[in-house]
N, C-alpha and C positions, 0 to 999 in steps of 0.2 A: 757316203763312206769315203769317197776320194777326198772330200773337204776335211774330214777327220784325220785321215792319214796325212794330208798336206800340213794341217795344223800341228799335229804331233811332230813331224819332221822339222818344221820351222822352229818349234819350241825347243827341240833338242839342239838344233844348231845355235839358237839364241843362248841357250844355257851354256854351251860350250864356249861361245865367245866371251860371255860375261864371266864364266868360271876362270878363263885365262886372264881376266882383269881388264879386258878391252871390249866395250860394247860394239855390237855389230852395226854397220851402216849399210842400207840398201843401195842398189844401183840408182834408183830413182832419187834417193836423198843425196847421194854423191853427185849426180848430174846437176842437181839444184845448187849444191855448194860450189861446184865447178863454174856454173853459170854466173854465180854471185861473186866469184873470185875470193871465196872464203875458206879455201882448203889448201893444204900442202899434202901432196901424195908422196909416199915412200914405197917404191917397188922393191920387193925383197926376193925377186925371182933369179937374181944373178945377172951379170952384165950381158952375157950372151942372149938371154931371154929379153932383157930390156932393149937391146939394140935391135932385136927382131920385131918388137912391137910392144909398146906399153901404153897405159892410159896417158893421154896427152898432158904434158907438164910434169909427169911423175919423175921424182929424183931416183936415180940408180943407187940404191942403198949400198950395195957391194963396192961400187967404185967411189962413192962419196962419203962413206962412213966417217972417215977422219975429218972431214970438212962439214959434218952435219950441223955443228953449232953455227957456222957462218951462213948456211943455206936455209935454215928454219927461220920463221918469223920471230921478231923480237918479242911479240906478245905471247907469253907462256900459256895463255888461255886459248890461243888460236886452234882451230880444228886441224889435227893431223890425222891422216888416214893411211895406215899401212896395209898392204896386201901382198899376196903371193899367188900360187897357182889356183887355188880353189879351196873348198871346204875342208879337205883332208890335209891340206898343206899347213905347216906350222912355221914356216921360214919367216912369216911376217912378225912373229914374236920378237925376234932380234931387233928389227927396225923399230917396233913399238917401244921395246925396253930402252933402246938407245935414246929415243925422244923423251921418255919418261925420266931417264937419268939426267937429261939436260933441264929438267923442271917442267916439261909440258904436261898439262892436266887434262886436256880435251883430246885424247887419242882414241880413235875408233879403228875397227877392223872391217875391211870389205871381204867378208867370207866368201862371197861368190868368186873373188879373185879375177885374174886376168882371163881365165877361161869362161867364167860367167859373163864378164864384160863383152868379150868377143861373141859368145853365143847369143847375147842379147842384141847383137847387131850394132854395138857401139864402135866408134872409131878408135883407132890406135895410131900412134906415131912411131916411126923408127928412130933409133939412136944415131948419133953422128959418128 
């Protein structure tokens, strides 16, 4: 029964992510992309949150929004991952949409957000 409930919950969250236009990426998939240096992260939690602790290498979307075109890779097919607080947070959509408006086509959403990242025991870094 627990497996069925977990499957239904996962399917609902996946449906929400895809319905918003951005496929979800798991923490494990994101960690692999980070290890391969094949991802650009957009933290949409706001500058105070970014300074307190973000996924290593993530761009502070709030502070860098006007410079995004210069900060994102030249390859428009490069993996861009936007995230915010967690599954109920929708702030990531602004960062994802900004990347899409710049022509990026491989944009994903870390629905676990920074809270899921931290709760999974993953490292964060503080802003300058």
